N, CA, C and O atoms as a Tinker XYZ file with bonds, in Angstrom:
   512  protein
     1  N     61.604000  121.794000   84.163000    73     2
     2  CA    62.609000  121.359000   83.415000    64     1     3
     3  C     63.035000  120.946000   84.484000    63     2     4     5
     4  O     63.018000  121.411000   85.623000    81     3
     5  N     63.695000  119.391000   83.737000    73     3     6
     6  CA    64.813000  118.512000   84.344000    64     5     7
     7  C     65.863000  118.928000   85.313000    63     6     8     9
     8  O     66.451000  119.999000   85.162000    81     7
     9  N     66.039000  118.384000   85.981000    73     7    10
    10  CA    67.302000  118.977000   86.741000    64     9    11
    11  C     68.664000  117.906000   85.637000    63    10    12    13
    12  O     68.520000  116.888000   84.960000    81    11
    13  N     69.823000  118.731000   85.916000    73    11    14
    14  CA    70.886000  118.375000   84.829000    64    13    15
    15  C     71.581000  116.736000   85.555000    63    14    16    17
    16  O     71.871000  116.604000   86.744000    81    15
    17  N     71.701000  115.813000   84.657000    73    15    18
    18  CA    72.550000  114.732000   85.516000    64    17    19
    19  C     73.873000  114.914000   86.171000    63    18    20    21
    20  O     74.638000  115.839000   85.898000    81    19
    21  N     74.077000  114.088000   86.950000    73    19    22
    22  CA    75.360000  114.693000   87.498000    64    21    23
    23  C     76.464000  114.450000   87.143000    63    22    24    25
    24  O     76.777000  113.307000   86.811000    81    23
    25  N     77.446000  115.618000   87.125000    73    23    26
    26  CA    78.645000  115.156000   86.098000    64    25    27
    27  C     79.544000  116.171000   86.739000    63    26    28    29
    28  O     79.175000  116.867000   87.685000    81    27
    29  N     81.342000  116.266000   85.918000    73    27    30
    30  CA    81.828000  117.110000   86.756000    64    29    31
    31  C     82.022000  118.062000   85.518000    63    30    32    33
    32  O     82.148000  117.782000   84.326000    81    31
    33  N     82.007000  119.315000   86.192000    73    31    34
    34  CA    81.618000  120.397000   85.737000    64    33    35
    35  C     83.524000  121.208000   84.542000    63    34    36    37
    36  O     84.020000  121.505000   83.455000    81    35
    37  N     83.679000  121.094000   86.055000    73    35    38
    38  CA    85.325000  121.743000   85.415000    64    37    39
    39  C     86.219000  121.157000   86.319000    63    38    40    41
    40  O     85.939000  120.850000   87.477000    81    39
    41  N     87.451000  120.989000   85.689000    73    39    42
    42  CA    89.119000  120.756000   86.182000    64    41    43
    43  C     89.824000  121.874000   85.674000    63    42    44    45
    44  O     89.877000  122.229000   84.496000    81    43
    45  N     90.510000  122.547000   86.934000    73    43    46
    46  CA    91.397000  123.528000   87.047000    64    45    47
    47  C     92.539000  122.800000   87.567000    63    46    48    49
    48  O     92.427000  122.407000   88.728000    81    47
    49  N     93.949000  122.456000   86.757000    73    47    50
    50  CA    95.051000  122.476000   87.107000    64    49    51
    51  C     95.341000  123.693000   88.170000    63    50    52    53
    52  O     94.682000  124.731000   88.236000    81    51
    53  N     96.582000  123.310000   89.071000    73    51    54
    54  CA    97.206000  124.620000   89.878000    64    53    55
    55  C     98.628000  124.172000   90.092000    63    54    56    57
    56  O     98.828000  123.071000   89.578000    81    55
    57  N     99.476000  124.593000   90.582000    73    55    58
    58  CA   100.870000  124.437000   90.369000    64    57    59
    59  C    101.402000  122.994000   91.719000    63    58    60    61
    60  O    102.452000  122.353000   91.768000    81    59
    61  N     99.938000  122.915000   92.803000    73    59    62
    62  CA   100.186000  121.912000   93.519000    64    61    63
    63  C     99.021000  120.720000   93.192000    63    62    64    65
    64  O     99.146000  119.642000   93.773000    81    63
    65  N     98.181000  120.870000   92.500000    73    63    66
    66  CA    97.503000  120.113000   92.296000    64    65    67
    67  C     96.541000  120.249000   91.856000    63    66    68    69
    68  O     96.790000  120.596000   90.702000    81    67
    69  N     94.889000  120.193000   92.057000    73    67    70
    70  CA    93.618000  120.086000   90.682000    64    69    71
    71  C     92.610000  120.853000   91.977000    63    70    72    73
    72  O     92.590000  120.558000   93.172000    81    71
    73  N     91.867000  121.855000   91.294000    73    71    74
    74  CA    90.360000  122.684000   91.954000    64    73    75
    75  C     89.014000  121.957000   90.811000    63    74    76    77
    76  O     88.778000  122.092000   89.611000    81    75
    77  N     88.414000  121.227000   91.850000    73    75    78
    78  CA    87.373000  120.486000   90.435000    64    77    79
    79  C     85.880000  121.101000   90.913000    63    78    80    81
    80  O     85.685000  121.112000   92.128000    81    79
    81  N     85.116000  121.467000   90.287000    73    79    82
    82  CA    83.644000  121.414000   90.616000    64    81    83
    83  C     82.636000  120.681000   89.642000    63    82    84    85
    84  O     82.450000  120.761000   88.428000    81    83
    85  N     82.149000  120.052000   90.495000    73    83    86
    86  CA    80.730000  119.119000   90.150000    64    85    87
    87  C     79.518000  119.559000   90.371000    63    86    88    89
    88  O     79.196000  120.186000   91.380000    81    87
    89  N     78.704000  119.234000   89.364000    73    87    90
    90  CA    77.044000  119.935000   89.512000    64    89    91
    91  C     76.597000  118.215000   90.054000    63    90    92    93
    92  O     77.136000  117.191000   89.633000    81    91
    93  N     75.572000  118.284000   90.994000    73    91    94
    94  CA    74.749000  117.177000   90.990000    64    93    95
    95  C     75.338000  116.304000   91.667000    63    94    96    97
    96  O     74.913000  115.160000   91.506000    81    95
    97  N     76.227000  116.450000   92.418000    73    95    98
    98  CA    76.793000  115.567000   93.468000    64    97    99
    99  C     77.029000  116.099000   94.648000    63    98   100   101
   100  O     77.815000  117.040000   94.540000    81    99
   101  N     76.673000  115.895000   95.769000    73    99   102
   102  CA    76.549000  115.919000   97.355000    64   101   103
   103  C     78.371000  116.092000   97.682000    63   102   104   105
   104  O     79.030000  115.401000   96.905000    81   103
   105  N     78.896000  116.598000   98.317000    73   103   106
   106  CA    80.323000  116.844000   99.119000    64   105   107
   107  C     80.533000  115.624000   99.569000    63   106   108   109
   108  O     81.734000  115.503000   99.809000    81   107
   109  N     79.828000  114.469000   99.846000    73   107   110
   110  CA    80.296000  112.808000  100.536000    64   109   111
   111  C     80.262000  112.261000   99.038000    63   110   112   113
   112  O     81.137000  111.430000   98.793000    81   111
   113  N     79.325000  112.616000   97.912000    73   111   114
   114  CA    79.829000  111.849000   96.717000    64   113   115
   115  C     80.951000  112.093000   96.256000    63   114   116   117
   116  O     81.569000  111.086000   95.913000    81   115
   117  N     81.515000  113.158000   96.097000    73   115   118
   118  CA    82.767000  113.644000   95.551000    64   117   119
   119  C     83.725000  113.575000   96.032000    63   118   120   121
   120  O     84.834000  113.567000   95.498000    81   119
   121  N     83.435000  113.507000   97.212000    73   119   122
   122  CA    84.760000  112.597000   98.306000    64   121   123
   123  C     85.071000  111.425000   98.267000    63   122   124   125
   124  O     86.181000  111.090000   98.682000    81   123
   125  N     84.264000  110.582000   97.809000    73   123   126
   126  CA    84.127000  109.143000   97.935000    64   125   127
   127  C     84.697000  109.068000   96.222000    63   126   128   129
   128  O     85.409000  108.108000   95.926000    81   127
   129  N     84.423000  109.896000   95.357000    73   127   130
   130  CA    84.944000  109.818000   93.970000    64   129   131
   131  C     86.421000  109.565000   94.004000    63   130   132   133
   132  O     86.978000  108.630000   93.427000    81   131
   133  N     87.103000  110.641000   94.857000    73   131   134
   134  CA    88.337000  111.304000   94.929000    64   133   135
   135  C     88.960000  110.133000   96.003000    63   134   136   137
   136  O     90.169000  109.900000   95.991000    81   135
   137  N     88.200000  109.540000   96.770000    73   135   138
   138  CA    89.042000  108.595000   97.298000    64   137   139
   139  C     89.286000  107.196000   96.704000    63   138   140   141
   140  O     90.233000  106.463000   96.991000    81   139
   141  N     88.147000  106.895000   95.706000    73   139   142
   142  CA    88.199000  105.839000   94.908000    64   141   143
   143  C     89.674000  106.246000   94.675000    63   142   144   145
   144  O     90.636000  105.697000   95.213000    81   143
   145  N     89.725000  107.261000   93.819000    73   143   146
   146  CA    91.135000  107.599000   92.968000    64   145   147
   147  C     92.073000  107.228000   93.438000    63   146   148   149
   148  O     92.722000  106.275000   93.007000    81   147
   149  N     92.380000  107.960000   94.520000    73   147   150
   150  CA    93.258000  107.541000   95.891000    64   149   151
   151  C     93.640000  106.580000   95.924000    63   150   152   153
   152  O     94.776000  106.243000   95.589000    81   151
   153  N     92.612000  105.764000   96.419000    73   151   154
   154  CA    93.185000  104.082000   96.585000    64   153   155
   155  C     93.127000  103.065000   95.619000    63   154   156   157
   156  O     93.087000  101.843000   95.770000    81   155
   157  N     93.130000  103.817000   94.510000    73   155   158
   158  CA    93.304000  102.923000   93.471000    64   157   159
   159  C     94.933000  103.158000   92.780000    63   158   160   161
   160  O     95.547000  102.333000   92.103000    81   159
   161  N     95.304000  104.273000   93.106000    73   159   162
   162  CA    96.522000  104.768000   93.132000    64   161   163
   163  C     97.687000  104.204000   94.102000    63   162   164   165
   164  O     98.888000  104.447000   93.984000    81   163
   165  N     96.865000  103.129000   95.416000    73   163   166
   166  CA    98.070000  102.671000   96.188000    64   165   167
   167  C     98.147000  103.863000   97.446000    63   166   168   169
   168  O     99.041000  103.792000   98.290000    81   167
   169  N     97.044000  105.036000   97.476000    73   167   170
   170  CA    97.174000  105.542000   98.495000    64   169   171
   171  C     96.638000  105.101000   99.655000    63   170   172   173
   172  O     96.156000  103.968000   99.656000    81   171
   173  N     96.617000  105.773000  100.679000    73   171   174
   174  CA    95.766000  105.497000  102.107000    64   173   175
   175  C     95.479000  106.377000  102.541000    63   174   176   177
   176  O     96.354000  107.242000  102.493000    81   175
   177  N     93.889000  106.866000  103.368000    73   175   178
   178  CA    93.713000  107.540000  104.246000    64   177   179
   179  C     94.400000  107.657000  105.590000    63   178   180   181
   180  O     94.260000  106.958000  106.594000    81   179
   181  N     95.269000  108.834000  105.345000    73   179   182
   182  CA    96.185000  108.678000  106.718000    64   181   183
   183  C     95.472000  109.637000  108.118000    63   182   184   185
   184  O     95.777000  109.420000  109.291000    81   183
   185  N     94.610000  110.569000  107.719000    73   183   186
   186  CA    93.823000  111.625000  108.536000    64   185   187
   187  C     92.892000  112.359000  108.092000    63   186   188   189
   188  O     93.020000  112.866000  106.977000    81   187
   189  N     91.706000  112.588000  108.888000    73   187   190
   190  CA    90.418000  113.571000  108.420000    64   189   191
   191  C     89.498000  112.163000  107.967000    63   190   192   193
   192  O     89.425000  111.006000  108.380000    81   191
   193  N     88.818000  113.004000  106.828000    73   191   194
   194  CA    87.965000  111.906000  105.607000    64   193   195
   195  C     87.683000  112.131000  104.811000    63   194   196   197
   196  O     87.989000  113.299000  104.572000    81   195
   197  N     86.957000  111.480000  103.717000    73   195   198
   198  CA    86.783000  111.678000  102.691000    64   197   199
   199  C     86.509000  112.816000  101.800000    63   198   200   201
   200  O     86.580000  113.076000  100.599000    81   199
   201  N     86.220000  113.293000  102.724000    73   199   202
   202  CA    85.342000  115.185000  102.456000    64   201   203
   203  C     86.539000  116.640000  102.834000    63   202   204   205
   204  O     86.593000  117.740000  102.283000    81   203
   205  N     87.440000  116.039000  104.048000    73   203   206
   206  CA    88.561000  116.830000  104.282000    64   205   207
   207  C     89.302000  115.682000  105.123000    63   206   208   209
   208  O     88.999000  115.214000  106.221000    81   207
   209  N     90.766000  115.258000  103.945000    73   207   210
   210  CA    91.471000  114.481000  104.715000    64   209   211
   211  C     92.798000  114.556000  104.189000    63   210   212   213
   212  O     93.001000  115.523000  103.456000    81   211
   213  N     93.979000  113.583000  104.430000    73   211   214
   214  CA    95.057000  113.493000  103.755000    64   213   215
   215  C     95.157000  112.284000  103.390000    63   214   216   217
   216  O     94.766000  111.439000  104.195000    81   215
   217  N     95.563000  111.952000  102.422000    73   215   218
   218  CA    95.920000  110.557000  101.353000    64   217   219
   219  C     97.315000  110.956000  101.057000    63   218   220   221
   220  O     97.784000  111.924000  100.458000    81   219
   221  N     98.199000  109.239000  102.052000    73   219   222
   222  CA    99.736000  109.131000  101.665000    64   221   223
   223  C     99.815000  108.030000  101.097000    63   222   224   225
   224  O     98.967000  107.166000  100.875000    81   223
   225  N    101.239000  108.127000  100.795000    73   223   226
   226  CA   101.969000  106.810000  100.110000    64   225   227
   227  C    103.606000  107.250000  100.297000    63   226   228   229
   228  O    104.265000  108.235000   99.965000    81   227
   229  N    103.887000  106.023000  100.986000    73   227   230
   230  CA   105.261000  105.526000  101.380000    64   229   231
   231  C    105.482000  106.354000  102.671000    63   230   232   233
   232  O    104.626000  106.977000  103.299000    81   231
   233  N    106.582000  106.256000  102.894000    73   231   234
   234  CA   107.094000  106.115000  104.517000    64   233   235
   235  C    107.618000  107.045000  105.104000    63   234   236   237
   236  O    108.827000  107.133000  104.887000    81   235
   237  N    107.058000  108.034000  105.990000    73   235   238
   238  CA   107.894000  109.033000  106.015000    64   237   239
   239  C    109.055000  109.265000  106.794000    63   238   240   241
   240  O    109.851000  110.178000  106.579000    81   239
   241  N    109.163000  108.196000  107.951000    73   239   242
   242  CA   110.570000  107.801000  108.644000    64   241   243
   243  C    111.333000  107.648000  107.490000    63   242   244   245
   244  O    112.116000  108.577000  107.291000    81   243
   245  N    111.333000  106.400000  106.355000    73   243   246
   246  CA   112.859000  106.424000  105.226000    64   245   247
   247  C    112.539000  107.680000  104.123000    63   246   248   249
   248  O    113.382000  107.967000  103.273000    81   247
   249  N    111.387000  108.321000  104.206000    73   247   250
   250  CA   112.083000  109.763000  103.612000    64   249   251
   251  C    112.638000  110.846000  104.652000    63   250   252   253
   252  O    112.792000  112.037000  104.382000    81   251
   253  N    112.826000  110.438000  105.485000    73   251   254
   254  CA   113.481000  111.497000  106.467000    64   253   255
   255  C    115.034000  110.824000  106.601000    63   254   256   257
   256  O    115.989000  111.568000  106.822000    81   255
   257  N    115.190000  109.549000  106.469000    73   255   258
   258  CA   116.338000  109.190000  106.695000    64   257   259
   259  C    116.931000  108.941000  104.840000    63   258   260   261
   260  O    118.003000  109.295000  104.348000    81   259
   261  N    116.242000  108.515000  104.448000    73   259   262
   262  CA   117.142000  108.516000  103.023000    64   261   263
   263  C    116.894000  109.628000  101.966000    63   262   264   265
   264  O    117.521000  109.559000  100.909000    81   263
   265  N    115.788000  110.925000  102.234000    73   263   266
   266  CA   115.457000  112.317000  101.357000    64   265   267
   267  C    115.370000  111.244000   99.952000    63   266   268   269
   268  O    115.311000  110.014000   99.939000    81   267
   269  N    115.385000  112.082000   98.969000    73   267   270
   270  CA   114.798000  112.076000   97.950000    64   269   271
   271  C    115.281000  111.128000   97.277000    63   270   272   273
   272  O    115.507000  111.445000   96.109000    81   271
   273  N    115.489000  110.252000   97.504000    73   271   274
   274  CA   115.520000  108.519000   97.096000    64   273   275
   275  C    114.271000  107.987000   97.321000    63   274   276   277
   276  O    113.906000  106.997000   96.687000    81   275
   277  N    113.566000  108.519000   98.144000    73   275   278
   278  CA   112.619000  107.714000   98.637000    64   277   279
   279  C    111.105000  108.229000   98.032000    63   278   280   281
   280  O    110.836000  109.423000   97.902000    81   279
   281  N    110.172000  107.133000   97.687000    73   279   282
   282  CA   109.175000  107.971000   97.092000    64   281   283
   283  C    108.389000  107.848000   98.076000    63   282   284   285
   284  O    108.263000  106.774000   98.665000    81   283
   285  N    107.666000  109.059000   98.443000    73   283   286
   286  CA   106.704000  109.357000   99.187000    64   285   287
   287  C    105.692000  110.609000   98.425000    63   286   288   289
   288  O    106.010000  111.493000   97.629000    81   287
   289  N    104.443000  110.283000   99.001000    73   287   290
   290  CA   103.168000  111.443000   98.406000    64   289   291
   291  C    102.435000  111.243000   99.483000    63   290   292   293
   292  O    102.259000  110.342000  100.303000    81   291
   293  N    101.859000  112.845000   99.171000    73   291   294
   294  CA   101.039000  113.102000  100.274000    64   293   295
   295  C    100.235000  114.525000   99.722000    63   294   296   297
   296  O    100.652000  115.639000   99.407000    81   295
   297  N     98.967000  113.950000   99.768000    73   295   298
   298  CA    97.303000  114.902000   99.379000    64   297   299
   299  C     96.410000  115.379000  100.099000    63   298   300   301
   300  O     95.774000  114.594000  100.803000    81   299
   301  N     96.166000  116.494000  100.127000    73   299   302
   302  CA    95.574000  116.894000  100.451000    64   301   303
   303  C     94.038000  117.029000   99.731000    63   302   304   305
   304  O     93.957000  117.492000   98.593000    81   303
   305  N     92.764000  116.569000  100.510000    73   303   306
   306  CA    91.892000  116.648000   99.823000    64   305   307
   307  C     90.685000  117.483000  100.557000    63   306   308   309
   308  O     90.380000  116.894000  101.594000    81   307
   309  N     89.862000  118.727000  100.342000    73   307   310
   310  CA    88.935000  119.772000  100.660000    64   309   311
   311  C     87.696000  119.258000   99.202000    63   310   312   313
   312  O     87.811000  119.256000   97.977000    81   311
   313  N     86.720000  118.925000  100.036000    73   311   314
   314  CA    85.130000  119.269000   99.674000    64   313   315
   315  C     84.544000  120.000000  100.493000    63   314   316   317
   316  O     84.631000  120.021000  101.721000    81   315
   317  N     83.580000  120.968000   99.392000    73   315   318
   318  CA    82.549000  121.479000  100.024000    64   317   319
   319  C     81.612000  121.745000   98.974000    63   318   320   321
   320  O     81.724000  121.607000   97.756000    81   319
   321  N     80.035000  122.424000  100.160000    73   319   322
   322  CA    79.216000  122.461000   98.389000    64   321   323
   323  C     78.607000  123.327000   98.809000    63   322   324   325
   324  O     78.525000  123.487000  100.027000    81   323
   325  N     77.824000  124.376000   97.685000    73   323   326
   326  CA    76.833000  125.464000   97.905000    64   325   327
   327  C     75.331000  124.974000   97.421000    63   326   328   329
   328  O     75.119000  123.765000   97.325000    81   327
   329  N     74.440000  125.792000   97.160000    73   327   330
   330  CA    73.488000  125.432000   96.878000    64   329   331
   331  C     73.389000  124.679000   95.331000    63   330   332   333
   332  O     72.512000  123.989000   94.811000    81   331
   333  N     74.208000  124.975000   95.046000    73   331   334
   334  CA    74.576000  124.604000   92.927000    64   333   335
   335  C     75.275000  123.611000   92.744000    63   334   336   337
   336  O     74.995000  122.654000   92.023000    81   335
   337  N     76.582000  123.823000   93.617000    73   335   338
   338  CA    78.109000  123.184000   93.176000    64   337   339
   339  C     78.187000  122.527000   93.944000    63   338   340   341
   340  O     77.404000  122.564000   94.893000    81   339
   341  N     79.259000  121.572000   93.837000    73   339   342
   342  CA    80.046000  121.038000   94.805000    64   341   343
   343  C     81.728000  121.204000   94.500000    63   342   344   345
   344  O     82.184000  120.594000   93.533000    81   343
   345  N     82.446000  121.867000   95.169000    73   343   346
   346  CA    83.753000  122.287000   94.893000    64   345   347
   347  C     84.964000  121.204000   95.622000    63   346   348   349
   348  O     84.781000  120.688000   96.725000    81   347
   349  N     85.888000  121.037000   95.001000    73   347   350
   350  CA    86.906000  119.907000   95.296000    64   349   351
   351  C     88.476000  120.636000   95.307000    63   350   352   353
   352  O     88.890000  121.174000   94.280000    81   351
   353  N     89.193000  120.606000   96.394000    73   351   354
   354  CA    90.403000  120.681000   95.786000    64   353   355
   355  C     91.341000  119.427000   95.936000    63   354   356   357
   356  O     91.047000  118.691000   96.879000    81   355
   357  N     92.298000  119.100000   95.255000    73   355   358
   358  CA    93.257000  118.231000   95.913000    64   357   359
   359  C     94.663000  118.598000   95.572000    63   358   360   361
   360  O     94.951000  118.551000   94.376000    81   359
   361  N     95.542000  118.939000   96.382000    73   359   362
   362  CA    96.667000  119.538000   96.449000    64   361   363
   363  C     97.917000  119.023000   97.366000    63   362   364   365
   364  O     97.872000  118.839000   98.583000    81   363
   365  N     98.718000  118.887000   96.757000    73   363   366
   366  CA   100.143000  118.235000   97.162000    64   365   367
   367  C    100.745000  118.965000   98.593000    63   366   368   369
   368  O    101.169000  120.112000   98.734000    81   367
   369  N    100.606000  117.744000   99.708000    73   367   370
   370  CA   101.129000  118.721000  101.277000    64   369   371
   371  C    102.318000  118.431000  101.055000    63   370   372   373
   372  O    102.713000  117.836000  102.057000    81   371
   373  N    103.305000  118.525000  100.152000    73   371   374
   374  CA   104.773000  118.466000  100.244000    64   373   375
   375  C    105.416000  119.199000   99.395000    63   374   376   377
   376  O    104.824000  119.548000   98.373000    81   375
   377  N    106.958000  119.655000   99.650000    73   375   378
   378  CA   107.356000  120.429000   99.131000    64   377   379
   379  C    109.107000  119.633000   98.318000    63   378   380   381
   380  O    109.878000  120.196000   97.542000    81   379
   381  N    109.185000  118.481000   98.792000    73   379   382
   382  CA   109.798000  117.885000   98.596000    64   381   383
   383  C    111.621000  118.527000   98.675000    63   382   384   385
   384  O    112.539000  117.960000   98.084000    81   383
   385  N    111.764000  119.570000   99.385000    73   383   386
   386  CA   112.943000  120.446000  100.270000    64   385   387
   387  C    113.185000  119.379000  101.122000    63   386   388   389
   388  O    114.405000  119.529000  101.056000    81   387
   389  N    113.034000  118.193000  102.053000    73   387   390
   390  CA   113.932000  117.497000  102.820000    64   389   391
   391  C    114.129000  116.277000  102.155000    63   390   392   393
   392  O    114.289000  115.140000  102.599000    81   391
   393  N    114.079000  116.799000  100.795000    73   391   394
   394  CA   115.291000  115.445000  100.014000    64   393   395
   395  C    115.492000  116.155000   98.846000    63   394   396   397
   396  O    115.045000  115.955000   97.716000    81   395
   397  N    116.380000  117.192000   99.366000    73   395   398
   398  CA   117.525000  118.114000   98.489000    64   397   399
   399  C    116.868000  118.551000   97.401000    63   398   400   401
   400  O    115.645000  118.538000   97.265000    81   399
   401  N    117.760000  118.987000   96.525000    73   399   402
   402  CA   117.474000  118.986000   94.728000    64   401   403
   403  C    116.568000  117.927000   94.075000    63   402   404   405
   404  O    115.679000  118.183000   93.262000    81   403
   405  N    116.978000  116.431000   94.631000    73   403   406
   406  CA   116.516000  115.650000   94.048000    64   405   407
   407  C    114.988000  115.246000   94.652000    63   406   408   409
   408  O    114.153000  114.702000   93.930000    81   407
   409  N    114.778000  115.520000   95.812000    73   407   410
   410  CA   113.471000  115.736000   96.120000    64   409   411
   411  C    112.552000  116.638000   95.562000    63   410   412   413
   412  O    111.494000  116.069000   95.292000    81   411
   413  N    112.562000  117.671000   95.327000    73   411   414
   414  CA   111.993000  118.509000   94.181000    64   413   415
   415  C    111.648000  118.443000   93.455000    63   414   416   417
   416  O    110.444000  118.629000   93.276000    81   415
   417  N    112.728000  118.036000   92.261000    73   415   418
   418  CA   112.438000  117.678000   91.557000    64   417   419
   419  C    110.933000  116.475000   91.217000    63   418   420   421
   420  O    109.879000  116.539000   90.584000    81   419
   421  N    111.665000  115.436000   92.090000    73   419   422
   422  CA   110.517000  113.835000   92.265000    64   421   423
   423  C    109.410000  114.445000   92.643000    63   422   424   425
   424  O    108.447000  114.000000   92.018000    81   423
   425  N    108.960000  115.782000   93.860000    73   423   426
   426  CA   108.146000  115.731000   93.859000    64   425   427
   427  C    107.454000  116.877000   93.058000    63   426   428   429
   428  O    106.241000  116.983000   93.239000    81   427
   429  N    108.017000  117.698000   92.248000    73   427   430
   430  CA   107.221000  118.366000   90.946000    64   429   431
   431  C    106.583000  117.060000   89.891000    63   430   432   433
   432  O    105.429000  117.019000   89.464000    81   431
   433  N    107.699000  116.017000   89.614000    73   431   434
   434  CA   107.176000  115.236000   88.705000    64   433   435
   435  C    105.959000  114.404000   88.920000    63   434   436   437
   436  O    105.109000  114.112000   88.080000    81   435
   437  N    106.027000  113.937000   90.665000    73   435   438
   438  CA   104.695000  113.344000   91.269000    64   437   439
   439  C    103.482000  114.075000   91.133000    63   438   440   441
   440  O    102.443000  113.463000   90.884000    81   439
   441  N    103.488000  115.288000   91.264000    73   439   442
   442  CA   102.366000  116.406000   91.624000    64   441   443
   443  C    101.839000  116.223000   90.084000    63   442   444   445
   444  O    100.637000  116.006000   89.936000    81   443
   445  N    102.847000  116.315000   88.711000    73   443   446
   446  CA   102.363000  116.108000   87.344000    64   445   447
   447  C    101.712000  115.346000   87.240000    63   446   448   449
   448  O    100.550000  115.586000   86.914000    81   447
   449  N    102.118000  114.149000   87.452000    73   447   450
   450  CA   101.452000  112.631000   87.082000    64   449   451
   451  C    100.125000  112.215000   88.015000    63   450   452   453
   452  O     99.255000  111.421000   87.656000    81   451
   453  N    100.157000  112.806000   89.071000    73   451   454
   454  CA    99.059000  112.519000   90.061000    64   453   455
   455  C     97.818000  113.925000   88.980000    63   454   456   457
   456  O     96.776000  113.519000   88.465000    81   455
   457  N     98.086000  114.854000   88.908000    73   455   458
   458  CA    97.216000  115.581000   88.105000    64   457   459
   459  C     96.964000  115.179000   87.080000    63   458   460   461
   460  O     95.872000  115.580000   86.679000    81   459
   461  N     97.654000  114.328000   86.205000    73   459   462
   462  CA    96.949000  113.581000   84.926000    64   461   463
   463  C     96.363000  112.364000   84.844000    63   462   464   465
   464  O     95.585000  111.980000   83.970000    81   463
   465  N     96.908000  111.558000   86.120000    73   463   466
   466  CA    96.203000  110.472000   86.499000    64   465   467
   467  C     94.809000  110.844000   87.051000    63   466   468   469
   468  O     93.793000  110.166000   86.899000    81   467
   469  N     94.884000  111.773000   87.576000    73   467   470
   470  CA    93.392000  112.629000   88.015000    64   469   471
   471  C     92.408000  112.714000   87.105000    63   470   472   473
   472  O     91.303000  112.170000   87.084000    81   471
   473  N     93.070000  113.658000   86.149000    73   471   474
   474  CA    92.203000  114.152000   85.095000    64   473   475
   475  C     91.359000  112.782000   83.808000    63   474   476   477
   476  O     90.318000  112.695000   83.157000    81   475
   477  N     92.385000  112.100000   84.001000    73   475   478
   478  CA    92.257000  110.945000   83.166000    64   477   479
   479  C     90.581000  109.897000   83.866000    63   478   480   481
   480  O     89.520000  109.687000   83.278000    81   479
   481  N     90.975000  109.521000   85.120000    73   479   482
   482  CA    90.173000  109.125000   86.235000    64   481   483
   483  C     88.908000  109.982000   86.357000    63   482   484   485
   484  O     87.849000  109.433000   86.662000    81   483
   485  N     88.946000  110.817000   86.216000    73   483   486
   486  CA    87.546000  112.218000   85.830000    64   485   487
   487  C     87.214000  112.100000   84.622000    63   486   488   489
   488  O     86.007000  112.299000   84.489000    81   487
   489  N     87.736000  111.866000   83.676000    73   487   490
   490  CA    86.409000  111.726000   82.419000    64   489   491
   491  C     85.367000  110.975000   82.543000    63   490   492   493
   492  O     84.488000  111.181000   81.707000    81   491
   493  N     85.090000  109.806000   83.658000    73   491   494
   494  CA    83.847000  109.169000   83.303000    64   493   495
   495  C     82.861000  110.175000   84.132000    63   494   496   497
   496  O     81.653000  110.022000   83.956000    81   495
   497  N     83.301000  111.179000   85.012000    73   495   498
   498  CA    82.123000  112.073000   85.128000    64   497   499
   499  C     81.714000  113.280000   83.943000    63   498   500   501
   500  O     80.608000  113.816000   84.026000    81   499
   501  N     82.375000  113.548000   83.183000    73   499   502
   502  CA    82.492000  114.600000   83.212000    64   501   503
   503  C     81.055000  114.502000   82.067000    63   502   504   505
   504  O     80.756000  113.362000   81.711000    81   503
   505  N     80.332000  115.499000   81.600000    73   503   506
   506  CA    79.278000  115.537000   80.697000    64   505   507
   507  C     79.516000  115.391000   79.094000    63   506   508   509
   508  O     80.348000  115.995000   78.417000    81   507
   509  N     78.223000  114.084000   78.520000    73   507   510
   510  CA    78.707000  113.691000   77.495000    64   509   511
   511  C     77.644000  114.065000   76.859000    63   510   512
   512  O     77.561000  113.897000   75.643000    81   511
């Protein structure tokens, strides 16, 4: 029997992000896919690696000074594999609380936007 072609098996949105299940991809492959997504959307890897790291966009200093008026996003990525599947978690590492009610609203809206963009980006890896 032939091994299945590599594909994304499942996308499970959560309140703060998305959980993913890949088949036939290594943890490094999945991490690279997610890294590509974040770079294409203006983020940079600020700490860790593409397998366990933090992607950020915007200025932390400006966010502290100007609160909810500053567009700042920070997402953690965690990827691990077992014998059959590779699992990935992408989740926001911000609450928006430092920007008062405006920051909280913008953070929630930003999460929804990232989840939608990520699901669209990942369609290319779904089994056809």
